[in-house]
C-alpha positions in Angstrom: -25.5 4.6 -3.8 -27.6 7.4 -2.2 -25.2 7.4 0.8 -22.2 7.8 -1.6 -23.8 10.6 -3.5 -24.7 12.5 -0.3 -21.1 12.1 1.0 -19.6 13.2 -2.3 -22.0 16.2 -2.7 -20.9 17.4 0.8 -17.2 16.9 0.3 -16.2 17.3 -3.3 -15.8 21.1 -3.0 -12.6 20.5 -0.9 -11.8 22.5 2.1 -12.2 20.5 5.3 -11.0 17.0 5.7 -13.7 16.0 8.2 -17.4 16.0 7.8 -20.4 14.8 9.9 -23.2 13.2 7.9 -26.2 11.3 9.2 -24.5 10.7 12.6 -21.3 9.4 11.0 -17.8 10.9 11.1 -16.3 11.1 7.6 -12.6 11.8 7.0 -11.7 12.3 3.4 -8.9 13.4 1.2 -8.5 13.7 -2.6 -5.6 12.4 -4.6 -5.3 13.5 -8.3 -8.6 12.1 -9.7 -9.8 10.1 -6.7 -11.5 10.8 -3.3 -10.7 8.5 -0.4 -13.1 8.3 2.5 -12.9 6.6 5.9 -16.3 6.5 7.7 -16.8 5.8 11.4 -19.5 6.1 13.9 -20.2 9.4 15.7 -18.2 8.1 18.7 -15.1 7.4 16.6 -12.0 9.6 17.1 -11.4 11.8 14.1 -7.6 11.6 14.6 -7.7 7.8 14.5 -9.8 7.8 11.3 -7.4 10.4 9.8 -4.5 8.1 10.7 -6.1 5.2 9.0 -6.7 7.3 5.9 -3.1 8.5 5.9 -1.8 5.0 6.3 -3.9 3.8 3.4 -2.7 6.6 1.1 1.0 6.3 2.1 0.9 2.5 1.6 -0.8 2.7 -1.8 1.7 5.4 -2.8 4.5 3.0 -1.9 2.8 0.1 -3.6 2.2 2.1 -6.8 5.6 3.9 -6.5 3.9 7.2 -7.4 1.0 9.3 -6.5 -2.3 7.5 -6.3 -4.5 8.0 -9.3 -7.4 6.1 -10.7 -5.7 4.3 -13.6 -2.9 2.9 -11.5 -5.3 2.0 -8.7 -7.6 0.0 -11.0 -4.6 -1.8 -12.6 -3.4 -2.8 -9.1 -6.8 -3.5 -7.4 -5.7 -6.8 -5.9 -2.8 -5.0 -4.1 -5.3 -2.3 -3.0 -7.5 -4.9 -1.4 -4.6 -6.5 0.4 -3.6 -3.1 1.8 -7.2 -2.4 3.0 -7.3 -5.9 4.6 -4.1 -5.3 6.5 -5.4 -1.9 7.8 -9.0 -2.8 8.7 -10.9 -6.0 9.3 -14.7 -5.9 9.6 -14.6 -2.3 10.8 -11.9 -2.9 13.4 -8.7 -0.8 12.9 -5.8 -3.2 12.9 -3.0 -0.9 11.9 -2.4 2.8 11.2 1.4 2.7 10.5 2.1 2.4 6.8 5.6 1.0 7.4 4.1 -1.9 9.4 1.6 -2.6 6.6 4.3 -2.4 3.9 6.5 -4.8 6.0 3.7 -7.3 6.5 2.9 -7.3 2.8 6.5 -7.5 1.9 6.1 -4.7 -0.6 9.6 -3.4 -0.1 11.7 -3.6 -3.2 14.4 -6.2 -2.7 17.7 -4.5 -2.0 20.5 -5.3 -4.4 23.2 -7.7 -3.0 26.5 -6.1 -2.2 29.1 -6.5 -4.9 31.3 -8.8 -3.0 28.5 -11.3 -2.4 27.5 -11.3 -6.0 31.1 -11.9 -7.0 31.5 -14.6 -4.4 28.3 -16.4 -5.7 29.5 -16.1 -9.3 32.9 -17.6 -8.4 31.4 -20.3 -6.3 29.0 -21.2 -9.2 31.9 -21.2 -11.7 34.0 -23.6 -9.6 31.1 -25.9 -9.1 30.6 -26.0 -12.9 34.2 -26.8 -13.4 34.1 -29.6 -10.9 31.0 -31.2 -12.5 31.8 -30.3 -16.1 32.5 -32.5 -19.0 36.2 -33.7 -18.8 36.1 -35.9 -21.9 37.2 -33.1 -24.3 40.0 -31.0 -22.9 43.0 -31.8 -20.6 
């Protein structure tokens, strides 16, 4: 908690997106009513940490279908954890491309089928029902 307070007190005023604190490199960004932080060792590349943060925010924006804000993030916490798990595992960066993360999680909205295929499926279903339908009543 003390570490989080010290990071927030140094970064909440805005301005820079990179800070050094206690020998750690901190990359941060705010989104509506939240602050997002990626923390790495002093030897970590700031650009890579920034790419991870961008990937996280872009993927969450796609998942939530809007700008990331506290209420939506809390309501979709399980999806948030999945996104973080796809990007980082035990401090090792696995992915920094949001499109790759989205593809892995299959978060893309299903594309509607072309009209012809829907019509074909409908007609095929109708003919199957006629073949297996009740023939006792009408001739």
